[in-house]
N, C-alpha and C positions, 0 to 999 in steps of 0.2 A: 504494500500500500504506500509506504514511504517512497519506494522507488518510482511508482506510477505518478505520485504527486511531483516528485523532482523532475520527472520526464515531461509531464503535461503542463506544469506551471509556466515554463517559458513559452510554450505554444499558446496558452491562453493569453499571456501578456502580449505576445506578437499579434494575435488576433485583434486585441483592443487597439494596438498601435496602427494596424492596417485600417481600422475604422476611422482613424483621424486623418488619413492621407487625403481624401477628397476635400475635407474642410481646410486643410493646410494649403492645398493647391489653389482652392478658390480664394483664400486670403492673399496668397502671393500674386495671383492674377489681378485682383482688385487693387493691390498696392502698386503694381506696375502701371496700371491704367491711370490711377490717380497721380502718380509721379509724372507721367507724360503729359497730363493736361495743361499745366502751366507753360511748358515748352511749346506745345502746339498752339496755345492761345497767343503767346508772344510772337511766334512765327507768322501767324495770320495777321497780326497788327502791323508788321513791317511791310513797307512798300516793296514791290518787286525790284530786284536789283537790275540796274541797267549800266553795268560797268563798261560794257563794250559799246562804243559808239556805232551808229549804223554805217557811217563812212569812216574809213581809215586808210592810211598809207602804211603798208607793212613793209618794213625793210628786212630782207632776208640777208643775213651776214654769216660769216664764219671766222673762227679764230685764225689770225695770221693774214687776213685779207688786207693788203696795202691800200686798195681803193676804198675799203670800208673805213680805214683809219683816216684817210684824207677827207672823206665825207664827214666823219665825226668831228674833225678839226674845223672844217670850213662851213658846214651847214647845220649840224646837230644843235649847236647852242642857240641858233636863231630860229630854227624851223617852227617851234611852238608859238613864237611871237608873230609869225607871218600870217597873211590872209590864207595861204594854202594850209598852214599848220592848224589854224582854227577850223577850217573847213573839213579837213581830213587829218585828225590827230595821228601822230606817229606811234607805231607799235613795232617792236623789234622781235625778230624770231631767228633762231639758229637754223642754218641749212640742214644740219644733221638731225634736227628734232622738230620738224614742222608740226604744229598742232592739228588735230583732227577737225577743228572747227572752221578751217579754211578750205574752201572748195576751189581748187585751182584749175585753170584751163589746160595747163600742161605742167610737167615737172620743172622745178627750179634747178638750173644747172650752174649759173654764174652768180658770183657775189661781187658787189651788192646787187640785188634785184629789188626794185621798188614795185610793190603790187598795190594797185588801187582796188580796194575791197569795199563792197557795199552789201550789208546784211550777210556777211560771211562768204560772198561769191566774188571771185576775181573778175574785174571788168577790163583791166588793162595792166600793162607792166612796162617798166623801163629797166632794161638789163644793163648793168654797169653804171659807173659814175663818170659822166663826161666832163666833169669840172664845174665849178660854181657858175661860170658865165652861161653854160648851156643847161645846167640842171633846172634852174628856175623857169625858163620859158618852156622847156620840154614837159615838166611836171604840171605846169599850169595848163598847157594845151591838152594834155591827157585828161586832166580833171574837167576842163571845159567840155571836151568831146564826149566823155563817158559818164560824167557825174553832174553835168549842168552847172559847173563852177562859174559864177559871175560875181560881180561886186554885190549884187542883191542877195545872192545865195550865201555869200560870205557873211553879210550883215545878219542874215537869218540864223546862221550857225553860231554867231556870237550870243544871241539871246536864248 
């Protein structure tokens, strides 16, 4: 009799513990749901992020590119302050790690390559850096032809 009680007592306790499992699982699920509610409410109060402008000039570059260095010295410091820079802000990407959000007309082979992007799609490109004297008229003409860049469009981009 003592042996049977020693043998069955743990089984009876185990049976009582199993009866608590559904209640414990329900409590855990309720706790997780309640913990997630403040985060979900905070996320719905935030405005949608618009970090990426609809128009951008993407400069594809790579380490060791001498023409990229020259562009960086001659154009990069002033580009954001220009009409073109306000109309199509600069975004830099590495040739070896182009992001998936860019839909290109063809593969980029040369650096620097300047891509005119609108809503993630390539509209036009300027391959290479022809020097400061030629860069500005070429990029402005590409923006005019493919993005509708004008003095009025630039003024609208400011606001």
